[in-house]
C-alpha positions in Angstrom: -8.7 -17.7 -6.5 -9.3 -15.9 -3.6 -6.5 -13.7 -2.1 -4.7 -15.9 0.7 -3.7 -15.0 4.0 -3.2 -18.1 5.8 -1.7 -21.4 4.8 0.9 -22.3 2.2 1.0 -19.1 -0.2 0.9 -19.2 -3.8 3.8 -18.5 -5.9 4.0 -16.3 -9.1 5.0 -18.0 -12.0 7.3 -16.1 -14.5 4.5 -16.1 -16.8 2.1 -14.6 -14.3 4.9 -12.0 -13.3 5.3 -11.3 -17.2 1.5 -10.8 -17.3 1.3 -8.2 -14.5 4.3 -6.3 -16.1 2.2 -6.5 -19.3 -1.2 -5.2 -17.8 0.2 -3.0 -15.2 1.2 0.1 -17.5 -2.0 0.2 -18.8 -3.6 0.0 -15.6 -1.4 2.7 -14.1 -1.8 5.0 -17.1 -5.1 5.4 -16.2 -4.4 5.8 -12.6 -6.8 8.5 -11.8 -9.8 6.9 -13.2 -8.7 3.2 -11.9 -7.5 4.4 -8.5 -10.8 6.4 -7.8 -12.8 3.4 -8.7 -11.1 1.1 -6.3 -11.3 3.7 -3.4 -15.0 4.7 -4.3 -15.7 1.0 -4.5 -14.2 0.3 -1.0 -16.1 3.2 0.7 -19.2 2.1 -0.8 -18.7 -1.4 0.6 -17.2 0.0 4.1 -19.0 3.3 4.6 -17.8 3.4 8.2 -14.1 3.4 6.8 -14.7 6.7 5.5 -14.1 8.1 8.9 -10.4 6.8 8.8 -9.6 9.8 6.1 -10.0 12.9 8.1 -9.8 15.3 4.9 -12.9 13.8 3.4 -14.6 12.3 6.5 -17.8 14.3 6.5 -17.9 14.5 2.5 -21.3 13.4 1.0 -21.1 10.1 -0.8 -22.4 11.9 -3.9 -19.5 14.7 -3.8 -17.0 11.8 -3.2 -15.9 11.5 -6.8 -15.4 15.2 -7.2 -13.5 15.9 -4.1 -10.0 16.5 -4.6 -8.7 15.1 -1.3 -10.5 11.7 -2.6 -8.6 11.9 -5.7 -5.6 12.6 -3.8 -5.9 9.4 -1.5 -6.8 7.2 -4.3 -3.7 8.0 -6.1 -1.8 7.2 -3.0 -3.2 3.7 -3.0 -2.1 3.0 -6.9 1.0 4.4 -6.2 1.5 1.9 -3.0 0.6 -0.8 -5.5 2.9 0.4 -8.4 5.8 0.3 -5.5 4.9 -3.3 -4.7 4.9 -4.4 -8.3 8.1 -2.6 -8.7 9.4 -4.8 -6.0 7.6 -8.4 -6.5 11.2 -9.8 -7.5 12.7 -8.2 -4.4 11.3 -9.8 -1.3 13.4 -8.2 1.2 12.9 -4.7 -0.3 9.1 -5.2 -0.2 9.2 -6.5 3.1 10.7 -3.5 4.3 8.1 -1.0 2.2 5.2 -3.1 3.7 6.7 -2.6 7.3 7.1 1.1 6.9 3.4 1.2 5.2 2.3 -0.9 8.2 3.9 1.2 10.7 2.5 4.2 9.5 -1.1 3.1 8.9 -1.2 1.7 12.2 0.5 4.0 14.5 -0.2 7.3 12.6 -3.7 6.6 11.2 -5.3 3.8 13.4 -6.1 1.5 10.7 -7.5 -1.9 11.2 -5.4 -4.3 9.3 -8.6 -6.2 7.8 -9.2 -3.0 5.6 -6.4 -3.7 3.7 -7.2 -7.4 2.6 -10.6 -5.8 1.8 -9.0 -2.8 -0.3 -6.9 -5.4 -2.4 -9.9 -7.7 -2.9 -12.0 -4.7 -4.8 -8.8 -3.9 -6.6 -8.5 -7.1 -7.8 -11.8 -7.5 -9.1 -12.0 -4.4 -11.0 -13.2 -4.5 -14.8 -9.6 -2.9 -15.6 -7.9 -5.9 -14.6 -7.9 -8.1 -17.7 -9.8 -11.4 -16.9 -6.6 -13.5 -17.6 -4.3 -11.6 -15.2 -7.0 -11.5 -12.1 -5.6 -14.5 -10.5 -1.9 -13.3 -11.0 -3.0 -9.9 -9.4 -4.5 -12.0 -6.1 -1.5 -14.2 -6.1 0.7 -11.2 -5.8 -1.6 -9.6 -3.3 -1.3 -13.1 -1.4 2.4 -14.2 -1.4 4.5 -11.1 -2.7 6.5 -12.0 -5.8 8.7 -14.6 -4.5 8.6 -18.4 -3.6 5.8 -18.0 -1.0 8.3 -16.7 1.6 6.9 -13.2 1.5 3.8 -12.6 3.8 0.6 -11.4 2.2 1.1 -8.1 0.8 -1.7 -6.1 2.5 -3.3 -8.7 4.6 -0.6 -10.9 6.2 2.5 -8.6 6.6 0.6 -5.2 7.4 0.3 -4.8 11.1 1.9 -8.8 11.6 2.2 -8.0 15.5 0.1 -5.0 16.0 -3.8 -5.4 17.6 -6.6 -4.1 15.7 -7.3 -0.4 16.0 -9.1 1.3 18.9 -10.8 3.0 15.7 -12.2 -0.4 14.6 -14.4 0.0 11.5 -16.9 -2.9 11.4 -16.1 -5.2 8.3 -19.1 -7.3 7.3 -18.7 -11.8 6.7 -4.8 19.5 -5.0 -2.5 17.9 -7.3 -2.3 14.2 -7.9 1.3 13.4 -8.4 1.8 10.2 -10.5 4.8 7.7 -9.8 6.4 6.1 -12.9 4.9 2.7 -13.6 7.1 -0.3 -13.3 
């Protein structure tokens, strides 16, 4: 199932929520490795997006996996996913969390909202997501946890009213802090 960002949104069943809750702790336990796979996959597919990360914008591709700033950013991404999963049953709180994430990335970092959708696609299709759970994660990223009311986690709700960044990236057709997993 592709990530949906228009039309009616899919609803996570209780079984799918249970599947996410059962698989997420193992994914998150290996957060450094898994988050790095996601970020490196994203930068491989969208090399122009590296310019959006000033702390490693000039790092050579071969050096990215070993760069502490890349690892730190990767941990931030997986922690945001962890926070969204923690809030999947609390739509209003999830929306508030996403609005703040939206504001920060749009206003402070000039990020094009379409990149979020691409990032979560890469996440949802990683080998560390169990085959039977991929659809549930895609639904989570499409419609949040509730009954289809919550806008898409990273592609519909992030930057809902903001124009594309002036720093548009062409999109083709220290110490890592770990949060507690939900």
